N, CA, C and O atoms as a Tinker XYZ file with bonds, in Angstrom:
   420  protein
     1  N      9.289000   42.210000  -34.975000    73     2
     2  CA     8.053000   41.606000  -35.385000    64     1     3
     3  C      8.119000   40.085000  -35.250000    63     2     4     5
     4  O      7.150000   39.461000  -34.817000    81     3
     5  N      9.242000   39.491000  -35.613000    73     3     6
     6  CA     9.373000   38.039000  -35.494000    64     5     7
     7  C      9.344000   37.615000  -34.026000    63     6     8     9
     8  O      8.848000   36.543000  -33.680000    81     7
     9  N      9.889000   38.480000  -33.176000    73     7    10
    10  CA     9.879000   38.181000  -31.742000    64     9    11
    11  C      8.436000   38.057000  -31.224000    63    10    12    13
    12  O      8.129000   37.156000  -30.444000    81    11
    13  N      7.577000   38.948000  -31.652000    73    11    14
    14  CA     6.175000   38.919000  -31.220000    64    13    15
    15  C      5.483000   37.673000  -31.770000    63    14    16    17
    16  O      4.678000   37.053000  -31.075000    81    15
    17  N      5.789000   37.306000  -33.005000    73    15    18
    18  CA     5.210000   36.098000  -33.611000    64    17    19
    19  C      5.626000   34.847000  -32.861000    63    18    20    21
    20  O      4.796000   33.978000  -32.594000    81    19
    21  N      6.929000   34.745000  -32.513000    73    19    22
    22  CA     7.404000   33.592000  -31.751000    64    21    23
    23  C      6.781000   33.559000  -30.356000    63    22    24    25
    24  O      6.427000   32.493000  -29.852000    81    23
    25  N      6.653000   34.713000  -29.746000    73    23    26
    26  CA     6.043000   34.807000  -28.421000    64    25    27
    27  C      4.590000   34.346000  -28.449000    63    26    28    29
    28  O      4.155000   33.608000  -27.565000    81    27
    29  N      3.838000   34.780000  -29.461000    73    27    30
    30  CA     2.445000   34.365000  -29.581000    64    29    31
    31  C      2.317000   32.862000  -29.861000    63    30    32    33
    32  O      1.409000   32.207000  -29.349000    81    31
    33  N      3.236000   32.319000  -30.681000    73    31    34
    34  CA     3.225000   30.889000  -30.955000    64    33    35
    35  C      3.498000   30.092000  -29.682000    63    34    36    37
    36  O      2.844000   29.083000  -29.420000    81    35
    37  N      4.454000   30.546000  -28.907000    73    35    38
    38  CA     4.783000   29.824000  -27.677000    64    37    39
    39  C      3.632000   29.885000  -26.676000    63    38    40    41
    40  O      3.359000   28.910000  -25.976000    81    39
    41  N      2.963000   31.030000  -26.612000    73    39    42
    42  CA     1.803000   31.144000  -25.718000    64    41    43
    43  C      0.684000   30.216000  -26.202000    63    42    44    45
    44  O      0.034000   29.551000  -25.395000    81    43
    45  N      0.465000   30.172000  -27.507000    73    43    46
    46  CA    -0.563000   29.295000  -28.067000    64    45    47
    47  C     -0.258000   27.832000  -27.760000    63    46    48    49
    48  O     -1.154000   27.076000  -27.384000    81    47
    49  N      0.988000   27.436000  -27.917000    73    47    50
    50  CA     1.379000   26.046000  -27.643000    64    49    51
    51  C      1.200000   25.722000  -26.154000    63    50    52    53
    52  O      0.740000   24.634000  -25.807000    81    51
    53  N      1.557000   26.651000  -25.288000    73    51    54
    54  CA     1.397000   26.435000  -23.842000    64    53    55
    55  C     -0.084000   26.301000  -23.477000    63    54    56    57
    56  O     -0.454000   25.421000  -22.700000    81    55
    57  N     -0.930000   27.170000  -24.036000    73    55    58
    58  CA    -2.367000   27.104000  -23.767000    64    57    59
    59  C     -2.932000   25.781000  -24.276000    63    58    60    61
    60  O     -3.761000   25.159000  -23.612000    81    59
    61  N     -2.482000   25.352000  -25.452000    73    59    62
    62  CA    -2.942000   24.089000  -26.011000    64    61    63
    63  C     -2.526000   22.913000  -25.123000    63    62    64    65
    64  O     -3.330000   22.008000  -24.900000    81    63
    65  N     -1.305000   22.904000  -24.616000    73    63    66
    66  CA    -0.835000   21.836000  -23.736000    64    65    67
    67  C     -1.613000   21.814000  -22.421000    63    66    68    69
    68  O     -1.971000   20.745000  -21.926000    81    67
    69  N     -1.873000   22.990000  -21.857000    73    67    70
    70  CA    -2.646000   23.061000  -20.612000    64    69    71
    71  C     -4.065000   22.565000  -20.849000    63    70    72    73
    72  O     -4.625000   21.869000  -20.002000    81    71
    73  N     -4.655000   22.916000  -21.993000    73    71    74
    74  CA    -6.014000   22.470000  -22.304000    64    73    75
    75  C     -6.068000   20.948000  -22.433000    63    74    76    77
    76  O     -6.989000   20.312000  -21.919000    81    75
    77  N     -5.092000   20.369000  -23.111000    73    75    78
    78  CA    -5.047000   18.913000  -23.258000    64    77    79
    79  C     -4.874000   18.254000  -21.895000    63    78    80    81
    80  O     -5.514000   17.239000  -21.617000    81    79
    81  N     -4.031000   18.806000  -21.050000    73    79    82
    82  CA    -3.810000   18.282000  -19.701000    64    81    83
    83  C     -5.106000   18.334000  -18.886000    63    82    84    85
    84  O     -5.454000   17.358000  -18.221000    81    83
    85  N     -5.814000   19.445000  -18.930000    73    83    86
    86  CA    -7.058000   19.582000  -18.178000    64    85    87
    87  C     -8.139000   18.632000  -18.700000    63    86    88    89
    88  O     -8.896000   18.055000  -17.919000    81    87
    89  N     -8.206000   18.474000  -20.026000    73    87    90
    90  CA    -9.167000   17.531000  -20.602000    64    89    91
    91  C     -8.848000   16.117000  -20.137000    63    90    92    93
    92  O     -9.758000   15.344000  -19.837000    81    91
    93  N     -7.585000   15.777000  -20.075000    73    91    94
    94  CA    -7.182000   14.459000  -19.577000    64    93    95
    95  C     -7.582000   14.247000  -18.128000    63    94    96    97
    96  O     -8.079000   13.177000  -17.775000    81    95
    97  N     -7.375000   15.241000  -17.289000    73    95    98
    98  CA    -7.746000   15.127000  -15.880000    64    97    99
    99  C     -9.255000   14.981000  -15.731000    63    98   100   101
   100  O     -9.720000   14.137000  -14.965000    81    99
   101  N    -10.020000   15.788000  -16.448000    73    99   102
   102  CA   -11.479000   15.723000  -16.361000    64   101   103
   103  C    -11.980000   14.364000  -16.845000    63   102   104   105
   104  O    -12.867000   13.780000  -16.222000    81   103
   105  N    -11.424000   13.852000  -17.948000    73   103   106
   106  CA   -11.867000   12.546000  -18.443000    64   105   107
   107  C    -11.482000   11.429000  -17.468000    63   106   108   109
   108  O    -12.252000   10.486000  -17.289000    81   107
   109  N    -10.319000   11.516000  -16.842000    73   107   110
   110  CA    -9.909000   10.523000  -15.850000    64   109   111
   111  C    -10.878000   10.521000  -14.670000    63   110   112   113
   112  O    -11.311000    9.458000  -14.224000    81   111
   113  N    -11.213000   11.690000  -14.170000    73   111   114
   114  CA   -12.138000   11.783000  -13.028000    64   113   115
   115  C    -13.512000   11.263000  -13.430000    63   114   116   117
   116  O    -14.152000   10.553000  -12.655000    81   115
   117  N    -13.977000   11.607000  -14.634000    73   115   118
   118  CA   -15.284000   11.138000  -15.106000    64   117   119
   119  C    -15.318000    9.612000  -15.172000    63   118   120   121
   120  O    -16.267000    8.995000  -14.686000    81   119
   121  N    -14.297000    8.998000  -15.766000    73   119   122
   122  CA   -14.272000    7.547000  -15.887000    64   121   123
   123  C    -14.176000    6.874000  -14.516000    63   122   124   125
   124  O    -14.778000    5.824000  -14.293000    81   123
   125  N    -13.430000    7.473000  -13.615000    73   123   126
   126  CA   -13.286000    6.924000  -12.261000    64   125   127
   127  C    -14.617000    6.953000  -11.514000    63   126   128   129
   128  O    -15.000000    5.971000  -10.877000    81   127
   129  N    -15.314000    8.073000  -11.594000    73   127   130
   130  CA   -16.613000    8.199000  -10.927000    64   129   131
   131  C    -17.627000    7.247000  -11.561000    63   130   132   133
   132  O    -18.436000    6.640000  -10.859000    81   131
   133  N    -17.581000    7.119000  -12.867000    73   131   134
   134  CA   -18.497000    6.211000  -13.569000    64   133   135
   135  C    -18.275000    4.769000  -13.119000    63   134   136   137
   136  O    -19.234000    4.035000  -12.882000    81   135
   137  N    -17.014000    4.365000  -13.001000    73   135   138
   138  CA   -16.699000    3.007000  -12.555000    64   137   139
   139  C    -17.119000    2.797000  -11.101000    63   138   140   141
   140  O    -17.619000    1.730000  -10.745000    81   139
   141  N    -16.916000    3.818000  -10.260000    73   139   142
   142  CA   -17.295000    3.689000   -8.857000    64   141   143
   143  C    -18.811000    3.577000   -8.699000    63   142   144   145
   144  O    -19.292000    2.803000   -7.871000    81   143
   145  N    -19.566000    4.347000   -9.488000    73   143   146
   146  CA   -21.024000    4.247000   -9.396000    64   145   147
   147  C    -21.507000    2.884000   -9.887000    63   146   148   149
   148  O    -22.464000    2.333000   -9.345000    81   147
   149  N    -20.852000    2.343000  -10.906000    73   147   150
   150  CA   -21.212000    1.018000  -11.397000    64   149   151
   151  C    -20.945000   -0.032000  -10.324000    63   150   152   153
   152  O    -21.776000   -0.911000  -10.097000    81   151
   153  N    -19.794000    0.054000   -9.665000    73   151   154
   154  CA   -19.479000   -0.881000   -8.591000    64   153   155
   155  C    -20.450000   -0.724000   -7.434000    63   154   156   157
   156  O    -20.867000   -1.717000   -6.839000    81   155
   157  N    -20.814000    0.504000   -7.107000    73   155   158
   158  CA   -21.740000    0.744000   -6.006000    64   157   159
   159  C    -23.112000    0.161000   -6.324000    63   158   160   161
   160  O    -23.729000   -0.478000   -5.471000    81   159
   161  N    -23.588000    0.378000   -7.542000    73   159   162
   162  CA   -24.894000   -0.172000   -7.917000    64   161   163
   163  C    -24.873000   -1.686000   -7.883000    63   162   164   165
   164  O    -25.785000   -2.303000   -7.331000    81   163
   165  N    -23.851000   -2.294000   -8.461000    73   163   166
   166  CA   -23.753000   -3.753000   -8.462000    64   165   167
   167  C    -23.589000   -4.280000   -7.042000    63   166   168   169
   168  O    -24.192000   -5.292000   -6.684000    81   167
   169  N    -22.796000   -3.620000   -6.248000    73   167   170
   170  CA   -22.575000   -4.051000   -4.868000    64   169   171
   171  C    -23.815000   -3.907000   -4.016000    63   170   172   173
   172  O    -24.095000   -4.766000   -3.180000    81   171
   173  N    -24.566000   -2.829000   -4.215000    73   171   174
   174  CA   -25.772000   -2.603000   -3.431000    64   173   175
   175  C    -26.830000   -3.648000   -3.755000    63   174   176   177
   176  O    -27.427000   -4.226000   -2.847000    81   175
   177  N    -27.065000   -3.892000   -5.024000    73   175   178
   178  CA   -28.070000   -4.883000   -5.408000    64   177   179
   179  C    -27.662000   -6.276000   -4.955000    63   178   180   181
   180  O    -28.483000   -7.043000   -4.453000    81   179
   181  N    -26.394000   -6.592000   -5.135000    73   179   182
   182  CA   -25.889000   -7.898000   -4.747000    64   181   183
   183  C    -25.946000   -8.058000   -3.234000    63   182   184   185
   184  O    -26.283000   -9.131000   -2.733000    81   183
   185  N    -25.619000   -6.997000   -2.506000    73   183   186
   186  CA   -25.637000   -7.052000   -1.049000    64   185   187
   187  C    -27.055000   -7.255000   -0.539000    63   186   188   189
   188  O    -27.262000   -8.018000    0.405000    81   187
   189  N    -28.034000   -6.592000   -1.137000    73   187   190
   190  CA   -29.420000   -6.765000   -0.712000    64   189   191
   191  C    -29.868000   -8.211000   -0.894000    63   190   192   193
   192  O    -30.533000   -8.772000   -0.023000    81   191
   193  N    -29.505000   -8.811000   -2.021000    73   191   194
   194  CA   -29.859000  -10.212000   -2.242000    64   193   195
   195  C    -29.168000  -11.110000   -1.222000    63   194   196   197
   196  O    -29.774000  -12.047000   -0.703000    81   195
   197  N    -27.894000  -10.822000   -0.936000    73   195   198
   198  CA   -27.146000  -11.620000    0.026000    64   197   199
   199  C    -27.731000  -11.498000    1.427000    63   198   200   201
   200  O    -27.785000  -12.482000    2.164000    81   199
   201  N    -28.164000  -10.309000    1.796000    73   199   202
   202  CA   -28.743000  -10.121000    3.115000    64   201   203
   203  C    -30.039000  -10.905000    3.242000    63   202   204   205
   204  O    -30.313000  -11.480000    4.295000    81   203
   205  N    -30.836000  -10.934000    2.185000    73   203   206
   206  CA   -32.071000  -11.702000    2.229000    64   205   207
   207  C    -31.779000  -13.185000    2.343000    63   206   208   209
   208  O    -32.454000  -13.896000    3.088000    81   207
   209  N    -30.770000  -13.662000    1.605000    73   207   210
   210  CA   -30.410000  -15.070000    1.663000    64   209   211
   211  C    -29.790000  -15.421000    3.008000    63   210   212   213
   212  O    -30.064000  -16.487000    3.559000    81   211
   213  N    -28.959000  -14.533000    3.539000    73   211   214
   214  CA   -28.263000  -14.845000    4.783000    64   213   215
   215  C    -29.213000  -14.846000    5.968000    63   214   216   217
   216  O    -28.987000  -15.573000    6.936000    81   215
   217  N    -30.273000  -14.047000    5.912000    73   215   218
   218  CA   -31.223000  -14.063000    7.019000    64   217   219
   219  C    -31.936000  -15.404000    7.080000    63   218   220   221
   220  O    -32.368000  -15.826000    8.153000    81   219
   221  N    -32.065000  -16.076000    5.943000    73   219   222
   222  CA   -32.724000  -17.369000    5.922000    64   221   223
   223  C    -31.762000  -18.508000    6.235000    63   222   224   225
   224  O    -32.189000  -19.536000    6.763000    81   223
   225  N    -30.474000  -18.356000    5.924000    73   223   226
   226  CA   -29.545000  -19.487000    6.039000    64   225   227
   227  C    -28.302000  -19.152000    6.840000    63   226   228   229
   228  O    -27.204000  -19.463000    6.380000    81   227
   229  N    -28.404000  -18.545000    7.995000    73   227   230
   230  CA   -27.235000  -18.288000    8.838000    64   229   231
   231  C    -26.518000  -17.028000    8.431000    63   230   232   233
   232  O    -26.949000  -16.313000    7.527000    81   231
   233  N    -25.432000  -16.764000    9.098000    73   231   234
   234  CA   -24.710000  -15.512000    8.891000    64   233   235
   235  C    -23.697000  -15.643000    7.761000    63   234   236   237
   236  O    -22.964000  -16.630000    7.690000    81   235
   237  N    -23.657000  -14.646000    6.878000    73   235   238
   238  CA   -22.737000  -14.631000    5.755000    64   237   239
   239  C    -21.997000  -13.313000    5.755000    63   238   240   241
   240  O    -22.599000  -12.251000    5.913000    81   239
   241  N    -20.702000  -13.384000    5.580000    73   239   242
   242  CA   -19.908000  -12.164000    5.443000    64   241   243
   243  C    -19.290000  -12.166000    4.068000    63   242   244   245
   244  O    -18.836000  -13.201000    3.581000    81   243
   245  N    -19.272000  -10.993000    3.437000    73   243   246
   246  CA   -18.746000  -10.861000    2.080000    64   245   247
   247  C    -17.552000   -9.933000    2.122000    63   246   248   249
   248  O    -17.591000   -8.868000    2.739000    81   247
   249  N    -16.506000  -10.346000    1.468000    73   247   250
   250  CA   -15.292000   -9.549000    1.424000    64   249   251
   251  C    -14.786000   -9.519000    0.002000    63   250   252   253
   252  O    -14.735000  -10.554000   -0.663000    81   251
   253  N    -14.405000   -8.329000   -0.480000    73   251   254
   254  CA   -13.857000   -8.233000   -1.821000    64   253   255
   255  C    -12.627000   -7.341000   -1.791000    63   254   256   257
   256  O    -12.512000   -6.435000   -0.964000    81   255
   257  N    -11.730000   -7.611000   -2.691000    73   255   258
   258  CA   -10.503000   -6.823000   -2.784000    64   257   259
   259  C    -10.208000   -6.575000   -4.251000    63   258   260   261
   260  O    -10.347000   -7.471000   -5.083000    81   259
   261  N     -9.798000   -5.351000   -4.564000    73   259   262
   262  CA    -9.433000   -5.025000   -5.939000    64   261   263
   263  C     -7.928000   -4.784000   -5.966000    63   262   264   265
   264  O     -7.397000   -3.978000   -5.203000    81   263
   265  N     -7.268000   -5.488000   -6.845000    73   263   266
   266  CA    -5.828000   -5.369000   -6.959000    64   265   267
   267  C     -5.465000   -4.324000   -8.011000    63   266   268   269
   268  O     -6.336000   -3.809000   -8.712000    81   267
   269  N     -4.165000   -4.015000   -8.116000    73   267   270
   270  CA    -3.695000   -2.965000   -9.017000    64   269   271
   271  C     -4.039000   -3.233000  -10.482000    63   270   272   273
   272  O     -4.228000   -2.297000  -11.258000    81   271
   273  N     -4.118000   -4.503000  -10.859000    73   271   274
   274  CA    -4.405000   -4.802000  -12.258000    64   273   275
   275  C     -5.897000   -4.800000  -12.573000    63   274   276   277
   276  O     -6.289000   -5.132000  -13.692000    81   275
   277  N     -6.742000   -4.430000  -11.600000    73   275   278
   278  CA    -8.166000   -4.284000  -11.834000    64   277   279
   279  C     -8.970000   -5.542000  -11.584000    63   278   280   281
   280  O    -10.187000   -5.539000  -11.771000    81   279
   281  N     -8.314000   -6.631000  -11.161000    73   279   282
   282  CA    -9.016000   -7.877000  -10.901000    64   281   283
   283  C     -9.674000   -7.787000   -9.528000    63   282   284   285
   284  O     -9.028000   -7.440000   -8.539000    81   283
   285  N    -10.956000   -8.103000   -9.479000    73   283   286
   286  CA   -11.695000   -8.075000   -8.222000    64   285   287
   287  C    -11.869000   -9.507000   -7.747000    63   286   288   289
   288  O    -12.388000  -10.355000   -8.472000    81   287
   289  N    -11.431000   -9.767000   -6.526000    73   287   290
   290  CA   -11.553000  -11.091000   -5.932000    64   289   291
   291  C    -12.574000  -10.998000   -4.813000    63   290   292   293
   292  O    -12.447000  -10.164000   -3.917000    81   291
   293  N    -13.577000  -11.846000   -4.864000    73   291   294
   294  CA   -14.621000  -11.835000   -3.843000    64   293   295
   295  C    -14.612000  -13.161000   -3.098000    63   294   296   297
   296  O    -14.518000  -14.228000   -3.705000    81   295
   297  N    -14.709000  -13.082000   -1.786000    73   295   298
   298  CA   -14.750000  -14.266000   -0.957000    64   297   299
   299  C    -16.001000  -14.205000   -0.104000    63   298   300   301
   300  O    -16.413000  -13.128000    0.327000    81   299
   301  N    -16.601000  -15.349000    0.138000    73   299   302
   302  CA   -17.761000  -15.407000    1.010000    64   301   303
   303  C    -17.391000  -16.274000    2.209000    63   302   304   305
   304  O    -16.873000  -17.380000    2.052000    81   303
   305  N    -17.659000  -15.767000    3.389000    73   303   306
   306  CA   -17.367000  -16.487000    4.613000    64   305   307
   307  C    -18.689000  -16.848000    5.274000    63   306   308   309
   308  O    -19.529000  -15.982000    5.515000    81   307
   309  N    -18.864000  -18.114000    5.562000    73   307   310
   310  CA   -20.088000  -18.590000    6.185000    64   309   311
   311  C    -19.803000  -18.978000    7.632000    63   310   312   313
   312  O    -18.823000  -19.667000    7.913000    81   311
   313  N    -20.643000  -18.543000    8.527000    73   311   314
   314  CA   -20.540000  -18.895000    9.934000    64   313   315
   315  C    -21.837000  -19.594000   10.314000    63   314   316   317
   316  O    -22.875000  -18.953000   10.472000    81   315
   317  N    -21.769000  -20.914000   10.458000    73   315   318
   318  CA   -22.963000  -21.695000   10.725000    64   317   319
   319  C    -23.157000  -21.972000   12.207000    63   318   320   321
   320  O    -24.030000  -22.755000   12.583000    81   319
   321  N    -22.346000  -21.335000   13.057000    73   319   322
   322  CA   -22.494000  -21.540000   14.497000    64   321   323
   323  C    -23.693000  -20.745000   15.009000    63   322   324   325
   324  O    -24.140000  -19.778000   14.392000    81   323
   325  N    -24.185000  -21.183000   16.143000    73   323   326
   326  CA   -25.276000  -20.432000   16.767000    64   325   327
   327  C    -24.709000  -19.132000   17.327000    63   326   328   329
   328  O    -23.510000  -19.068000   17.601000    81   327
   329  N    -25.526000  -18.088000   17.508000    73   327   330
   330  CA   -25.008000  -16.831000   18.059000    64   329   331
   331  C    -24.387000  -17.002000   19.449000    63   330   332   333
   332  O    -23.415000  -16.330000   19.792000    81   331
   333  N    -24.960000  -17.906000   20.237000    73   331   334
   334  CA   -24.393000  -18.151000   21.582000    64   333   335
   335  C    -22.987000  -18.723000   21.478000    63   334   336   337
   336  O    -22.078000  -18.295000   22.189000    81   335
   337  N    -22.816000  -19.686000   20.594000    73   335   338
   338  CA   -21.506000  -20.317000   20.441000    64   337   339
   339  C    -20.512000  -19.352000   19.781000    63   338   340   341
   340  O    -19.329000  -19.365000   20.121000    81   339
   341  N    -20.968000  -18.532000   18.860000    73   339   342
   342  CA   -20.074000  -17.595000   18.173000    64   341   343
   343  C    -19.581000  -16.499000   19.104000    63   342   344   345
   344  O    -18.469000  -16.002000   18.926000    81   343
   345  N    -20.379000  -16.110000   20.093000    73   343   346
   346  CA   -20.007000  -15.017000   20.992000    64   345   347
   347  C    -19.402000  -15.476000   22.306000    63   346   348   349
   348  O    -19.170000  -14.646000   23.186000    81   347
   349  N    -19.137000  -16.764000   22.473000    73   347   350
   350  CA   -18.595000  -17.238000   23.742000    64   349   351
   351  C    -17.133000  -16.848000   23.884000    63   350   352   353
   352  O    -16.447000  -16.594000   22.894000    81   351
   353  N    -16.668000  -16.805000   25.119000    73   351   354
   354  CA   -15.284000  -16.469000   25.421000    64   353   355
   355  C    -14.378000  -17.637000   25.056000    63   354   356   357
   356  O    -14.748000  -18.798000   25.232000    81   355
   357  N    -13.210000  -17.330000   24.558000    73   355   358
   358  CA   -12.268000  -18.368000   24.162000    64   357   359
   359  C    -11.430000  -18.815000   25.358000    63   358   360   361
   360  O    -11.162000  -20.004000   25.532000    81   359
   361  N    -11.024000  -17.856000   26.172000    73   359   362
   362  CA   -10.162000  -18.157000   27.310000    64   361   363
   363  C    -10.983000  -18.203000   28.594000    63   362   364   365
   364  O    -11.983000  -17.498000   28.732000    81   363
   365  N    -10.551000  -19.033000   29.520000    73   363   366
   366  CA   -11.198000  -19.083000   30.832000    64   365   367
   367  C    -10.822000  -17.840000   31.624000    63   366   368   369
   368  O     -9.887000  -17.129000   31.254000    81   367
   369  N    -11.538000  -17.573000   32.708000    73   367   370
   370  CA   -11.281000  -16.367000   33.488000    64   369   371
   371  C     -9.899000  -16.359000   34.126000    63   370   372   373
   372  O     -9.310000  -15.291000   34.295000    81   371
   373  N     -9.367000  -17.534000   34.486000    73   371   374
   374  CA    -8.054000  -17.575000   35.125000    64   373   375
   375  C     -6.906000  -17.586000   34.122000    63   374   376   377
   376  O     -5.745000  -17.544000   34.529000    81   375
   377  N     -7.191000  -17.641000   32.844000    73   375   378
   378  CA    -6.145000  -17.618000   31.818000    64   377   379
   379  C     -5.954000  -16.206000   31.288000    63   378   380   381
   380  O     -6.853000  -15.369000   31.372000    81   379
   381  N     -4.786000  -15.955000   30.747000    73   379   382
   382  CA    -4.529000  -14.690000   30.082000    64   381   383
   383  C     -4.084000  -13.582000   30.999000    63   382   384   385
   384  O     -4.112000  -12.417000   30.601000    81   383
   385  N     -3.675000  -13.895000   32.210000    73   383   386
   386  CA    -3.195000  -12.859000   33.113000    64   385   387
   387  C     -1.748000  -12.519000   32.797000    63   386   388   389
   388  O     -1.059000  -13.262000   32.097000    81   387
   389  N     -1.298000  -11.387000   33.322000    73   387   390
   390  CA     0.068000  -10.936000   33.089000    64   389   391
   391  C      1.041000  -11.824000   33.847000    63   390   392   393
   392  O      0.846000  -12.124000   35.025000    81   391
   393  N      2.098000  -12.242000   33.149000    73   391   394
   394  CA     3.138000  -13.087000   33.766000    64   393   395
   395  C      4.476000  -12.461000   33.399000    63   394   396   397
   396  O      4.704000  -12.083000   32.250000    81   395
   397  N      5.369000  -12.354000   34.403000    73   395   398
   398  CA     6.718000  -11.853000   34.137000    64   397   399
   399  C      7.477000  -12.882000   33.321000    63   398   400   401
   400  O      7.477000  -14.075000   33.625000    81   399
   401  N      8.125000  -12.385000   32.275000    73   399   402
   402  CA     8.895000  -13.267000   31.407000    64   401   403
   403  C     10.290000  -13.444000   31.978000    63   402   404   405
   404  O     10.975000  -12.467000   32.281000    81   403
   405  N     10.704000  -14.679000   32.121000    73   403   406
   406  CA    12.059000  -14.979000   32.577000    64   405   407
   407  C     12.745000  -15.815000   31.515000    63   406   408   409
   408  O     12.263000  -16.886000   31.146000    81   407
   409  N     13.852000  -15.332000   31.034000    73   407   410
   410  CA    14.575000  -16.038000   29.987000    64   409   411
   411  C     15.387000  -17.163000   30.591000    63   410   412   413
   412  O     16.105000  -16.970000   31.572000    81   411
   413  N     15.266000  -18.360000   29.991000    73   411   414
   414  CA    16.021000  -19.507000   30.482000    64   413   415
   415  C     17.436000  -19.464000   29.948000    63   414   416   417
   416  O     17.677000  -19.032000   28.822000    81   415
   417  N     18.374000  -19.920000   30.773000    73   415   418
   418  CA    19.792000  -19.930000   30.351000    64   417   419
   419  C     20.266000  -21.288000   29.995000    63   418   420
   420  O     21.427000  -21.458000   29.624000    81   419
């Protein structure tokens, strides 16, 4: 009889541990999705405003990075060149060809 009681207690403890583990996973996923939707909403609204501003004042690129400690760093890059100047070739046509490398002694 004691064997059955111990067996039932161990099963109860295992079920309780699995339930706590599953609740933890579900809450982690919920909080993660909630944070991602908040970032998406803030990013979308902010991006729309930036696009409206950038169409009036040259080209703007936005870059953000989130580090492991949760700090978000945002950088704005402005390109005030004309589209013709921004898309021009850097090297002349006769530059950049393949050349055999010879090591000097």
